[in-house]
GUTIMAR-353829 format. One line per field, with one value per residue: x, y, z of N, C-alpha, C in turn. Coordinates in nm, 2 decimals, always signed. Example, Ala and Ser with C-alpha at 12.3 -4.5 7.8 and 13.67 -1.06 7.14 Angstrom:
2
nc1 [+1.32_+1.28]
nc2 [-0.57_-0.22]
nc3 [+0.78_+0.71]
cac1 [+1.23_+1.37]
cac2 [-0.45_-0.11]
cac3 [+0.78_+0.71]
cc1 [+1.32_+1.29]
cc2 [-0.33_+0.00]
cc3 [+0.78_+0.79]
END
This chain:
82
nc1 [+0.08_+0.06_+0.20_+0.14_+0.30_+0.23_+0.18_+0.11_-0.05_-0.02_-0.13_+0.08_+0.08_-0.04_+0.15_+0.37_+0.26_+0.23_+0.49_+0.58_+0.46_+0.58_+0.85_+0.82_+0.80_+0.55_+0.46_+0.62_+0.71_+0.63_+0.47_+0.36_+0.20_+0.01_-0.11_-0.23_-0.41_-0.57_-0.68_-0.82_-1.01_-1.16_-1.27_-1.43_-1.61_-1.74_-1.86_-2.03_-2.20_-2.31_-2.45_-2.63_-2.78_-2.89_-3.05_-3.26_-3.42_-3.72_-3.79_-4.00_-4.09_-3.86_-3.82_-4.05_-4.00_-3.77_-3.87_-4.06_-3.89_-3.75_-3.96_-4.03_-3.80_-3.81_-4.04_-3.96_-3.76_-3.90_-4.06_-3.87_-3.79_-3.84]
nc2 [-0.12_+0.22_+0.50_+0.82_+1.12_+1.34_+1.64_+1.71_+1.88_+1.85_+1.81_+1.89_+1.73_+1.50_+1.42_+1.36_+1.14_+0.97_+0.94_+0.80_+0.56_+0.46_+0.45_+0.25_+0.05_-0.02_+0.06_+0.08_+0.33_+0.68_+0.74_+0.49_+0.44_+0.65_+0.59_+0.35_+0.44_+0.62_+0.44_+0.27_+0.45_+0.53_+0.28_+0.24_+0.45_+0.37_+0.13_+0.24_+0.39_+0.19_+0.06_+0.26_+0.27_+0.02_+0.04_+0.18_+0.00_-0.19_-0.43_-0.62_-0.62_-0.70_-0.96_-1.08_-1.07_-1.23_-1.47_-1.51_-1.54_-1.77_-1.95_-1.96_-2.07_-2.32_-2.42_-2.42_-2.61_-2.84_-2.88_-2.94_-3.20_-3.54]
nc3 [+0.00_-0.08_+0.07_+0.22_+0.30_+0.57_+0.75_+1.09_+1.36_+1.70_+2.03_+2.31_+2.54_+2.44_+2.26_+2.42_+2.56_+2.35_+2.26_+2.49_+2.46_+2.23_+2.32_+2.51_+2.34_+2.24_+2.00_+1.68_+1.59_+1.59_+1.36_+1.30_+1.52_+1.51_+1.26_+1.32_+1.52_+1.38_+1.19_+1.36_+1.47_+1.25_+1.17_+1.40_+1.37_+1.13_+1.21_+1.40_+1.23_+1.08_+1.29_+1.35_+1.12_+1.12_+1.34_+1.25_+1.12_+1.10_+1.33_+1.33_+1.07_+0.93_+1.03_+0.93_+0.66_+0.65_+0.73_+0.52_+0.30_+0.38_+0.39_+0.11_+0.01_+0.13_+0.00_-0.27_-0.25_-0.18_-0.42_-0.60_-0.53_-0.59]
cac1 [+0.00_+0.13_+0.19_+0.16_+0.36_+0.15_+0.22_+0.00_-0.03_-0.07_-0.12_+0.21_+0.06_-0.06_+0.28_+0.44_+0.20_+0.26_+0.63_+0.60_+0.42_+0.69_+0.96_+0.79_+0.79_+0.41_+0.46_+0.76_+0.74_+0.51_+0.38_+0.28_+0.10_-0.09_-0.18_-0.32_-0.51_-0.67_-0.76_-0.92_-1.12_-1.24_-1.35_-1.53_-1.71_-1.81_-1.94_-2.14_-2.29_-2.39_-2.55_-2.74_-2.87_-2.97_-3.15_-3.38_-3.50_-3.83_-3.76_-4.11_-4.09_-3.74_-3.85_-4.15_-3.93_-3.68_-3.96_-4.12_-3.78_-3.73_-4.08_-4.02_-3.69_-3.86_-4.13_-3.88_-3.69_-4.00_-4.10_-3.75_-3.77_-3.94]
cac2 [+0.00_+0.34_+0.58_+0.96_+1.19_+1.45_+1.71_+1.73_+1.95_+1.76_+1.87_+1.85_+1.62_+1.38_+1.38_+1.30_+1.01_+0.89_+0.90_+0.70_+0.43_+0.43_+0.42_+0.12_-0.05_-0.06_+0.09_+0.09_+0.47_+0.77_+0.72_+0.36_+0.46_+0.74_+0.52_+0.26_+0.52_+0.67_+0.33_+0.22_+0.55_+0.52_+0.16_+0.26_+0.54_+0.29_+0.04_+0.32_+0.43_+0.07_+0.04_+0.36_+0.23_-0.10_+0.08_+0.23_-0.11_-0.24_-0.57_-0.71_-0.63_-0.78_-1.09_-1.13_-1.08_-1.34_-1.59_-1.53_-1.59_-1.91_-2.03_-1.97_-2.16_-2.45_-2.46_-2.45_-2.74_-2.95_-2.90_-3.00_-3.33_-3.64]
cac3 [+0.00_-0.09_+0.19_+0.19_+0.41_+0.61_+0.87_+1.18_+1.48_+1.81_+2.17_+2.37_+2.63_+2.36_+2.20_+2.53_+2.58_+2.23_+2.27_+2.59_+2.40_+2.14_+2.40_+2.57_+2.23_+2.20_+1.86_+1.63_+1.58_+1.60_+1.24_+1.31_+1.63_+1.45_+1.16_+1.39_+1.59_+1.28_+1.13_+1.46_+1.49_+1.13_+1.18_+1.50_+1.31_+1.03_+1.29_+1.46_+1.13_+1.05_+1.40_+1.34_+1.01_+1.17_+1.44_+1.17_+1.07_+1.18_+1.36_+1.29_+0.92_+0.89_+1.07_+0.84_+0.53_+0.66_+0.73_+0.39_+0.22_+0.42_+0.34_-0.03_-0.01_+0.16_-0.10_-0.38_-0.22_-0.19_-0.55_-0.67_-0.49_-0.65]
cc1 [+0.09_+0.10_+0.21_+0.21_+0.27_+0.22_+0.10_+0.04_-0.09_-0.04_+0.01_+0.19_+0.03_+0.07_+0.37_+0.39_+0.23_+0.40_+0.66_+0.56_+0.53_+0.81_+0.94_+0.77_+0.65_+0.39_+0.60_+0.80_+0.61_+0.41_+0.30_+0.17_-0.02_-0.17_-0.28_-0.44_-0.62_-0.75_-0.86_-1.04_-1.21_-1.33_-1.46_-1.65_-1.80_-1.91_-2.06_-2.24_-2.37_-2.49_-2.66_-2.84_-2.95_-3.08_-3.28_-3.47_-3.61_-3.81_-3.87_-4.11_-3.98_-3.76_-3.95_-4.09_-3.84_-3.76_-4.02_-4.01_-3.75_-3.84_-4.07_-3.91_-3.73_-3.95_-4.06_-3.80_-3.78_-4.04_-3.99_-3.73_-3.88_-3.94]
cc2 [+0.12_+0.43_+0.73_+1.03_+1.31_+1.52_+1.73_+1.82_+1.87_+1.83_+1.81_+1.73_+1.49_+1.33_+1.31_+1.16_+0.91_+0.84_+0.80_+0.56_+0.37_+0.38_+0.28_+0.01_-0.10_-0.04_+0.11_+0.24_+0.55_+0.75_+0.60_+0.38_+0.55_+0.67_+0.42_+0.33_+0.57_+0.55_+0.28_+0.32_+0.54_+0.39_+0.17_+0.35_+0.46_+0.19_+0.12_+0.36_+0.31_+0.04_+0.14_+0.32_+0.11_-0.06_+0.14_+0.12_-0.15_-0.39_-0.67_-0.73_-0.72_-0.92_-1.16_-1.16_-1.21_-1.47_-1.62_-1.59_-1.74_-2.00_-2.06_-2.07_-2.30_-2.50_-2.50_-2.59_-2.86_-2.98_-2.96_-3.15_-3.42_-3.76]
cc3 [+0.00_+0.03_+0.15_+0.32_+0.44_+0.73_+0.96_+1.30_+1.59_+1.94_+2.23_+2.46_+2.55_+2.30_+2.30_+2.56_+2.47_+2.23_+2.38_+2.54_+2.31_+2.21_+2.47_+2.46_+2.20_+2.05_+1.81_+1.62_+1.59_+1.48_+1.25_+1.41_+1.58_+1.35_+1.22_+1.46_+1.49_+1.22_+1.23_+1.48_+1.37_+1.13_+1.29_+1.44_+1.21_+1.10_+1.35_+1.35_+1.09_+1.16_+1.39_+1.23_+1.05_+1.27_+1.37_+1.12_+1.16_+1.20_+1.31_+1.14_+0.87_+0.92_+0.97_+0.70_+0.54_+0.66_+0.59_+0.30_+0.25_+0.38_+0.19_-0.06_+0.02_+0.05_-0.23_-0.37_-0.23_-0.34_-0.64_-0.64_-0.55_-0.56]
END
């Protein structure tokens, strides 16, 4: 995967904490720590967005649709058997 170099501004306390993690060998370097943090945050946002969309679904309707599809599959399976 291609990487791009960027410049960021970071709070001094966060930088100190980040450097402590690098020094403790939790991360190989600052860049790797920041990459992992950003990737984790983006994944969390995507999961949250998916959860919000799922919350909009009507459970009763979804159950009926699932049962309808299952019934149709069962009927198709029976008609194919001799």
